[in-house]
C-alpha positions as a Markdown table, in Angstrom:
| # | Residue | x | y | z |
|---|---|---|---|---|
| 1 | Unk | 103.3 | 152.9 | 130.7 |
| 2 | Unk | 101.1 | 153.8 | 133.7 |
| 3 | Unk | 99.1 | 156.9 | 131.9 |
| 4 | Unk | 98.4 | 154.4 | 128.9 |
| 5 | Unk | 97.4 | 151.4 | 131.2 |
| 6 | Unk | 95.1 | 154.0 | 133.1 |
| 7 | Unk | 93.7 | 155.0 | 129.5 |
| 8 | Unk | 93.4 | 152.0 | 128.3 |
| 9 | Unk | 91.5 | 150.4 | 131.5 |
| 10 | Unk | 89.0 | 153.7 | 131.5 |
| 11 | Unk | 88.0 | 153.2 | 128.1 |
| 12 | Unk | 87.5 | 149.3 | 128.5 |
| 13 | Unk | 85.2 | 150.3 | 131.7 |
| 14 | Unk | 83.1 | 152.5 | 129.2 |
| 15 | Unk | 82.6 | 149.9 | 126.8 |
| 16 | Unk | 81.3 | 147.3 | 129.6 |
| 17 | Unk | 84.6 | 145.4 | 130.4 |
| 18 | Unk | 84.8 | 145.3 | 133.9 |
| 19 | Unk | 86.7 | 142.2 | 134.9 |
| 20 | Unk | 89.9 | 140.6 | 133.5 |
| 21 | Unk | 91.5 | 137.6 | 134.9 |
| 22 | Unk | 95.2 | 136.7 | 132.9 |
| 23 | Unk | 98.6 | 135.1 | 133.7 |
| 24 | Unk | 101.6 | 137.1 | 133.7 |
| 25 | Unk | 105.5 | 137.7 | 134.7 |
| 26 | Unk | 105.8 | 140.1 | 137.5 |
| 27 | Unk | 108.7 | 141.6 | 139.5 |
| 28 | Unk | 108.3 | 141.9 | 143.0 |
| 29 | Unk | 111.6 | 143.2 | 142.9 |
| 30 | Unk | 113.8 | 144.1 | 139.8 |
| 31 | Unk | 115.8 | 140.6 | 140.6 |
| 32 | Unk | 112.9 | 138.5 | 141.4 |
| 33 | Unk | 110.5 | 137.8 | 138.6 |
| 34 | Unk | 107.7 | 135.5 | 139.2 |
| 35 | Unk | 104.5 | 134.0 | 137.1 |
| 36 | Unk | 101.3 | 135.5 | 138.9 |
| 37 | Unk | 97.4 | 135.0 | 138.1 |
| 38 | Unk | 96.3 | 138.5 | 137.8 |
| 39 | Unk | 92.6 | 139.7 | 138.5 |
| 40 | Unk | 91.5 | 143.0 | 137.4 |
| 41 | Unk | 88.4 | 144.5 | 138.3 |
| 42 | Unk | 87.3 | 148.1 | 137.3 |
| 43 | Unk | 84.2 | 149.9 | 139.6 |
| 44 | Unk | 82.9 | 153.2 | 139.9 |
| 45 | Unk | 83.3 | 154.5 | 143.4 |
| 46 | Unk | 79.7 | 155.3 | 144.8 |
| 47 | Unk | 81.2 | 157.7 | 147.3 |
| 48 | Unk | 83.3 | 159.6 | 145.0 |
| 49 | Unk | 82.2 | 158.9 | 141.6 |
| 50 | Unk | 85.7 | 158.2 | 140.7 |
| 51 | Unk | 86.8 | 154.6 | 138.7 |
| 52 | Unk | 88.9 | 152.4 | 140.5 |
| 53 | Unk | 91.1 | 149.4 | 139.5 |
| 54 | Unk | 91.7 | 146.5 | 142.2 |
| 55 | Unk | 94.0 | 144.2 | 141.6 |
| 56 | Unk | 95.0 | 140.8 | 143.2 |
| 57 | Unk | 97.7 | 138.7 | 142.6 |
| 58 | Unk | 98.3 | 135.0 | 143.3 |
| 59 | Unk | 101.8 | 133.4 | 142.9 |
| 60 | Unk | 101.4 | 130.7 | 140.5 |
| 61 | Unk | 105.3 | 130.0 | 140.0 |
| 62 | Unk | 105.4 | 126.3 | 141.3 |
| 63 | Unk | 102.2 | 125.4 | 139.1 |
| 64 | Unk | 103.9 | 127.2 | 136.3 |
| 65 | Unk | 107.4 | 125.3 | 137.1 |
| 66 | Unk | 105.1 | 122.0 | 136.9 |
| 67 | Unk | 103.5 | 122.8 | 133.6 |
| 68 | Unk | 106.9 | 123.4 | 132.0 |
| 69 | Unk | 108.2 | 120.2 | 133.4 |
| 70 | Unk | 105.0 | 118.3 | 131.8 |
| 71 | Unk | 105.6 | 120.2 | 128.4 |
| 72 | Unk | 109.3 | 118.9 | 128.6 |
| 73 | Unk | 108.2 | 115.6 | 129.0 |
| 74 | Unk | 105.4 | 115.8 | 126.4 |
| 75 | Unk | 108.2 | 117.2 | 124.0 |
| 76 | Unk | 110.5 | 114.4 | 125.2 |
| 77 | Unk | 108.0 | 111.5 | 124.6 |
| 78 | Unk | 107.1 | 112.8 | 121.2 |
| 79 | Unk | 110.7 | 112.9 | 120.1 |
| 80 | Unk | 110.9 | 109.2 | 121.2 |
| 81 | Unk | 107.7 | 108.4 | 119.5 |
| 82 | Unk | 109.0 | 109.7 | 116.2 |
| 83 | Unk | 112.1 | 107.7 | 116.6 |
| 84 | Unk | 110.3 | 104.8 | 117.3 |
| 85 | Unk | 108.4 | 105.3 | 114.0 |
| 86 | Unk | 111.7 | 106.4 | 112.2 |
| 87 | Unk | 113.2 | 103.1 | 113.2 |
| 88 | Unk | 110.0 | 100.9 | 112.3 |
| 89 | Unk | 110.2 | 102.5 | 108.8 |
| 90 | Unk | 113.7 | 101.9 | 108.5 |
| 91 | Unk | 113.2 | 98.3 | 109.8 |
| 92 | Unk | 110.9 | 97.8 | 107.4 |
| 93 | Unk | 112.8 | 99.2 | 104.2 |
| 94 | Unk | 115.7 | 97.0 | 104.9 |
| 95 | Unk | 113.4 | 93.9 | 105.4 |
| 96 | Unk | 111.8 | 94.9 | 101.8 |
| 97 | Unk | 114.1 | 93.1 | 99.8 |
| 98 | Unk | 114.3 | 89.8 | 102.2 |
| 99 | Unk | 110.8 | 89.4 | 102.2 |
| 100 | Unk | 110.0 | 90.2 | 98.6 |
| 101 | Unk | 112.9 | 87.7 | 97.2 |
| 102 | Unk | 111.2 | 84.5 | 98.1 |
| 103 | Unk | 107.9 | 85.6 | 96.9 |
| 104 | Unk | 109.1 | 86.3 | 93.3 |
| 105 | Unk | 111.4 | 82.9 | 93.6 |
| 106 | Unk | 107.9 | 81.3 | 94.1 |
| 107 | Unk | 106.1 | 83.6 | 91.3 |
| 108 | Unk | 109.1 | 83.0 | 88.8 |
| 109 | Unk | 109.3 | 79.3 | 89.1 |
| 110 | Unk | 105.3 | 78.9 | 88.8 |
| 111 | Unk | 105.3 | 80.8 | 85.8 |
| 112 | Unk | 108.1 | 78.8 | 84.5 |
| 113 | Unk | 105.8 | 75.3 | 85.3 |
| 114 | Unk | 103.0 | 76.6 | 83.7 |
| 115 | Unk | 104.8 | 77.1 | 80.5 |
| 116 | Unk | 106.0 | 73.5 | 80.7 |
| 117 | Unk | 103.1 | 71.9 | 82.3 |
| 118 | Unk | 100.7 | 69.7 | 79.8 |
| 119 | Unk | 98.4 | 68.4 | 82.6 |
| 120 | Unk | 95.4 | 70.3 | 82.8 |
| 121 | Unk | 94.3 | 69.7 | 86.2 |
| 122 | Unk | 98.3 | 70.7 | 87.7 |
| 123 | Unk | 97.9 | 73.8 | 85.0 |
| 124 | Unk | 94.8 | 75.0 | 86.9 |
| 125 | Unk | 96.4 | 74.4 | 90.6 |
| 126 | Unk | 99.9 | 76.2 | 89.3 |
| 127 | Unk | 97.2 | 79.1 | 88.1 |
| 128 | Unk | 95.7 | 79.4 | 91.7 |
| 129 | Unk | 99.3 | 79.3 | 93.4 |
| 130 | Unk | 100.4 | 82.1 | 90.9 |
| 131 | Unk | 97.4 | 84.0 | 91.4 |
| 132 | Unk | 97.6 | 83.7 | 95.6 |
| 133 | Unk | 101.3 | 84.2 | 95.4 |
| 134 | Unk | 101.2 | 87.7 | 93.7 |
| 135 | Unk | 98.0 | 88.5 | 95.8 |
| 136 | Unk | 100.3 | 88.0 | 98.9 |
| 137 | Unk | 103.0 | 89.7 | 97.4 |
| 138 | Unk | 100.7 | 92.6 | 97.0 |
| 139 | Unk | 99.7 | 92.3 | 100.7 |
| 140 | Unk | 103.7 | 92.4 | 101.9 |
| 141 | Unk | 104.3 | 95.4 | 99.6 |
| 142 | Unk | 101.3 | 97.2 | 101.3 |
| 143 | Unk | 102.9 | 96.1 | 105.0 |
| 144 | Unk | 106.4 | 97.3 | 103.5 |
| 145 | Unk | 104.7 | 100.8 | 102.5 |
| 146 | Unk | 103.3 | 101.5 | 106.3 |
| 147 | Unk | 105.1 | 104.9 | 106.0 |
| 148 | Unk | 102.6 | 106.0 | 103.1 |
| 149 | Unk | 99.3 | 104.5 | 104.6 |
| 150 | Unk | 100.3 | 106.5 | 107.9 |
| 151 | Unk | 100.7 | 110.0 | 105.9 |
| 152 | Unk | 97.5 | 109.0 | 103.8 |
| 153 | Unk | 99.7 | 109.3 | 100.4 |
| 154 | Unk | 98.5 | 105.7 | 99.3 |
| 155 | Unk | 98.2 | 106.0 | 95.6 |
| 156 | Unk | 95.9 | 104.0 | 93.2 |
| 157 | Unk | 96.9 | 101.7 | 90.8 |
| 158 | Unk | 94.2 | 101.7 | 88.4 |
| 159 | Unk | 94.3 | 99.2 | 85.5 |
| 160 | Unk | 91.8 | 98.1 | 82.6 |
| 161 | Unk | 90.5 | 94.7 | 83.9 |
| 162 | Unk | 88.3 | 92.1 | 82.2 |
| 163 | Unk | 85.1 | 91.8 | 84.7 |
| 164 | Unk | 84.5 | 88.3 | 83.8 |
| 165 | Unk | 88.2 | 87.5 | 84.6 |
| 166 | Unk | 88.4 | 89.4 | 87.6 |
| 167 | Unk | 84.9 | 88.0 | 88.9 |
| 168 | Unk | 86.1 | 84.5 | 88.1 |
| 169 | Unk | 89.5 | 84.7 | 89.7 |
| 170 | Unk | 88.0 | 85.8 | 92.7 |
| 171 | Unk | 85.1 | 83.7 | 93.2 |
| 172 | Unk | 88.0 | 80.8 | 92.5 |
| 173 | Unk | 89.8 | 82.1 | 95.5 |
| 174 | Unk | 87.5 | 82.1 | 98.1 |
| 175 | Unk | 84.9 | 79.1 | 96.9 |
| 176 | Unk | 86.9 | 76.9 | 99.0 |
| 177 | Unk | 86.2 | 78.4 | 102.4 |
| 178 | Unk | 82.6 | 77.9 | 101.6 |
| 179 | Unk | 83.1 | 74.4 | 100.1 |
| 180 | Unk | 84.9 | 73.5 | 103.6 |
| 181 | Unk | 81.7 | 74.1 | 105.6 |
| 182 | Unk | 79.4 | 73.2 | 103.0 |
| 183 | Unk | 78.0 | 76.6 | 102.3 |
| 184 | Unk | 75.6 | 77.2 | 99.5 |
| 185 | Unk | 77.8 | 80.2 | 97.3 |
| 186 | Unk | 75.9 | 81.7 | 94.8 |
| 187 | Unk | 77.1 | 84.8 | 92.1 |
| 188 | Unk | 74.6 | 87.0 | 90.9 |
| 189 | Unk | 75.3 | 89.9 | 88.4 |
| 190 | Unk | 72.5 | 92.3 | 87.6 |
| 191 | Unk | 72.7 | 95.1 | 84.6 |
| 192 | Unk | 76.4 | 94.0 | 84.5 |
| 193 | Unk | 77.2 | 95.2 | 80.3 |
| 194 | Unk | 80.5 | 96.3 | 80.5 |
| 195 | Unk | 83.2 | 93.9 | 79.4 |
| 196 | Unk | 86.0 | 95.8 | 80.8 |
| 197 | Unk | 86.5 | 98.6 | 84.1 |
| 198 | Unk | 89.3 | 100.5 | 85.4 |
| 199 | Unk | 90.0 | 99.6 | 89.0 |
| 200 | Unk | 93.0 | 99.2 | 91.1 |
| 201 | Unk | 92.8 | 95.4 | 91.0 |
| 202 | Unk | 95.0 | 94.4 | 94.2 |
| 203 | Unk | 92.9 | 96.5 | 96.7 |
| 204 | Unk | 89.7 | 95.8 | 95.1 |
| 205 | Unk | 90.7 | 92.2 | 95.9 |
| 206 | Unk | 92.0 | 92.7 | 99.2 |
| 207 | Unk | 88.7 | 94.5 | 100.1 |
| 208 | Unk | 86.3 | 91.5 | 98.5 |
| 209 | Unk | 88.4 | 88.6 | 100.1 |
| 210 | Unk | 88.1 | 90.5 | 103.6 |
| 211 | Unk | 84.3 | 90.5 | 103.2 |
| 212 | Unk | 83.4 | 87.2 | 102.0 |
| 213 | Unk | 86.2 | 85.8 | 104.2 |
| 214 | Unk | 84.0 | 87.1 | 106.9 |
| 215 | Unk | 81.0 | 86.0 | 105.5 |
| 216 | Unk | 82.3 | 82.5 | 105.2 |
| 217 | Unk | 83.6 | 82.7 | 108.9 |
| 218 | Unk | 80.2 | 83.9 | 110.4 |
| 219 | Unk | 77.9 | 81.7 | 108.5 |
| 220 | Unk | 77.1 | 78.4 | 110.2 |
| 221 | Unk | 77.5 | 75.1 | 108.2 |
| 222 | Unk | 75.2 | 74.2 | 105.7 |
| 223 | Unk | 74.3 | 78.2 | 105.5 |
| 224 | Unk | 74.0 | 80.4 | 102.2 |
| 225 | Unk | 76.0 | 82.9 | 101.0 |
| 226 | Unk | 75.4 | 85.1 | 97.7 |
| 227 | Unk | 78.0 | 87.4 | 95.8 |
| 228 | Unk | 75.8 | 90.0 | 94.3 |
| 229 | Unk | 77.1 | 92.5 | 91.6 |
| 230 | Unk | 75.0 | 95.1 | 90.1 |
| 231 | Unk | 76.1 | 98.3 | 87.8 |
| 232 | Unk | 74.5 | 101.5 | 86.9 |
| 233 | Unk | 75.6 | 103.6 | 84.4 |
| 234 | Unk | 76.3 | 107.4 | 85.2 |
| 235 | Unk | 77.4 | 108.9 | 82.1 |
| 236 | Unk | 79.1 | 107.3 | 78.7 |
| 237 | Unk | 82.7 | 106.5 | 80.5 |
| 238 | Unk | 81.7 | 106.1 | 84.1 |
| 239 | Unk | 79.3 | 103.2 | 85.8 |
| 240 | Unk | 78.8 | 102.6 | 89.5 |
| 241 | Unk | 79.3 | 99.2 | 90.7 |
| 242 | Unk | 78.2 | 97.8 | 94.2 |
| 243 | Unk | 79.3 | 94.5 | 95.2 |
| 244 | Unk | 77.2 | 92.7 | 97.8 |
| 245 | Unk | 77.6 | 90.0 | 100.4 |
| 246 | Unk | 74.6 | 88.4 | 101.4 |
| 247 | Unk | 74.6 | 85.8 | 104.1 |
| 248 | Unk | 72.3 | 83.8 | 106.5 |
| 249 | Unk | 75.3 | 84.2 | 109.0 |
| 250 | Unk | 75.2 | 85.5 | 112.9 |
| 251 | Unk | 74.7 | 89.1 | 111.6 |
| 252 | Unk | 75.2 | 92.1 | 114.5 |
| 253 | Unk | 73.1 | 94.1 | 116.5 |
| 254 | Unk | 72.0 | 97.6 | 115.7 |
| 255 | Unk | 74.2 | 99.1 | 118.7 |
| 256 | Unk | 77.3 | 97.5 | 117.3 |
| 257 | Unk | 76.8 | 99.2 | 113.6 |
| 258 | Unk | 78.3 | 102.4 | 114.9 |
| 259 | Unk | 81.5 | 100.9 | 115.6 |
| 260 | Unk | 82.0 | 98.6 | 112.4 |
| 261 | Unk | 84.6 | 101.0 | 110.6 |
| 262 | Unk | 87.0 | 101.1 | 113.8 |
| 263 | Unk | 90.2 | 99.1 | 113.8 |
| 264 | Unk | 90.1 | 95.6 | 115.1 |
| 265 | Unk | 86.3 | 95.9 | 116.6 |
| 266 | Unk | 84.6 | 93.1 | 117.2 |
| 267 | Unk | 80.9 | 92.4 | 118.7 |
| 268 | Unk | 81.1 | 90.8 | 122.0 |
| 269 | Unk | 78.8 | 88.2 | 121.6 |
| 270 | Unk | 78.7 | 84.8 | 122.4 |
| 271 | Unk | 77.8 | 83.2 | 119.2 |
| 272 | Unk | 81.2 | 84.3 | 117.7 |
| 273 | Unk | 82.9 | 81.8 | 120.3 |
| 274 | Unk | 81.0 | 79.3 | 118.9 |
């Protein structure tokens, strides 16, 4: 082993490698192994012309023990975190039926009421209740499906949707928020020739509801919000749809723009509290 080591060091020296530093287990006695920090230097002795290796060893056994204990604590913390995550998933799974049941009852009885209702105004109210209940059920399903969201395995459920009906229902749902603050709300559609689009209806509704709810929240009374929809044909069976929320609300600073996609971020602006 010594011959092999010397040969290797000599070869390394001729290749220009003269200094190494690494950690290793070293036995000061056959029964006393300890961790050391080893520093190797290879030099040519100017007096003799011989290649000489100098080694210094620093006992780092205590440091290694501390690192080992820290590693054990990290592994224990990871196990606890995994158990907590599993417990959360199990809890949500167990609660799934309990939460969905009353929502399904509301939807079911609303459907029955719609079948029997002859009053036009009440029918419209029931339709909105039914629509909102299904939207809420979709939100509940997303919350209960937390494991899929966390593992990025959420699957899109695309369906063919009539464009006018989709936009009309969405406008119906968000319009009351603007009416409550006397905000002028307009809908503009440019270049929209398609009668049907294939999309994930529930998730698109969630996204647009969030955006326009914010537009209502951060626009002052008697302000204005515009819903703009643009479509551009990319191929015979594919279009690019752009939805814009334009408002004259308080806006945000250029400095904050880099943070807008972080979870739960909100600009610290005195106007927000007003």
